Each structure stands twice: as C-alpha cells, then as structure tokens.
C-alpha positions in Angstrom: -21.0 -3.0 16.6 -23.9 -0.8 15.3 -23.3 1.7 18.0 -19.6 1.8 18.4 -17.8 0.5 15.3 -14.7 2.5 16.2 -14.2 0.5 19.4 -14.7 -2.8 17.6 -12.1 -1.8 14.9 -9.7 -0.8 17.7 -10.0 -4.3 19.2 -9.3 -5.8 15.8 -6.3 -3.5 15.3 -4.9 -4.8 18.6 -5.1 -8.3 17.3 -8.4 -9.6 18.6 -10.8 -11.5 16.3 -14.4 -10.4 16.4 -17.4 -12.5 15.3 -20.4 -10.6 14.1 -23.8 -12.0 15.0 -27.2 -11.4 13.5 -30.0 -12.7 15.7 -27.5 -14.8 17.6 -26.1 -16.5 14.4 -22.6 -15.8 13.3 -22.5 -14.0 9.9 -19.0 -12.6 9.7 -15.6 -12.6 11.3 -13.3 -9.6 11.6 -9.7 -10.4 12.1 -6.5 -8.3 11.8 -4.6 -8.3 8.5 -1.4 -10.2 8.3 1.5 -8.4 6.8 1.9 -9.6 3.2 5.4 -10.8 2.4 6.6 -10.1 -1.1 7.1 -13.1 -3.3 10.6 -14.7 -3.1 11.2 -13.9 -6.8 10.0 -10.3 -6.5 12.3 -7.8 -8.3 11.8 -4.0 -8.5 11.0 -2.8 -12.0 13.7 -0.9 -13.9 12.1 2.6 -13.9 15.0 4.2 -15.8 14.6 1.7 -18.7 10.8 2.3 -18.7 11.4 6.1 -18.8 13.8 5.7 -21.7 11.3 3.4 -23.6 8.6 6.1 -23.1 10.5 9.3 -23.6 13.4 8.2 -25.8 15.7 10.6 -23.9 13.7 13.7 -24.8 13.8 17.1 -23.4 11.8 16.4 -20.2 14.2 13.9 -18.6 17.2 16.0 -19.6 15.7 19.1 -18.1 15.2 17.3 -14.8 18.8 16.0 -14.8 20.1 19.5 -15.6 18.0 21.0 -12.8 19.4 18.5 -10.4 23.0 19.2 -11.4 22.6 23.0 -11.3 20.7 23.3 -8.1 22.3 23.5 -4.7 20.8 21.5 -1.9 
C-alpha cells in the first residue's frame, strides 16, 4: 500500500475489501462505501419559505423574478 495506494484504492472501488497489515498484524480494513439511503421520513426543505423569511420579499428576489420573466431562453 505504501508504494501503490492508487491500485489499492482501485481494488476497493471495484468492491474488494482490503486488510492493512503492520508487521503481519491487521491494523485496518478498507471497504467500499455503501450508498446511503435517505431516511423514510426525509422531506426536502421549503426553500421559498426560507427565502421569504430571510428577505421578506425585498428587491433582490423580485429582481431575479423580473430577470427570468424578461429574458429569452
């Protein structure tokens, strides 16, 4: 691992589990990450409500809305 960490990480990325030894004794285990599933009760935050709470419908959000309405895509 000391001489070719890139190759070891490639093995782990392919799904292999690697045990790191120090003087023939295991000291660590490298394994691929499992994809984290969002919690069942996860709900996206209401960004519009948050922006209204912060800006109170000031000039900046209105300018962005006007720019979007007036521009041609």
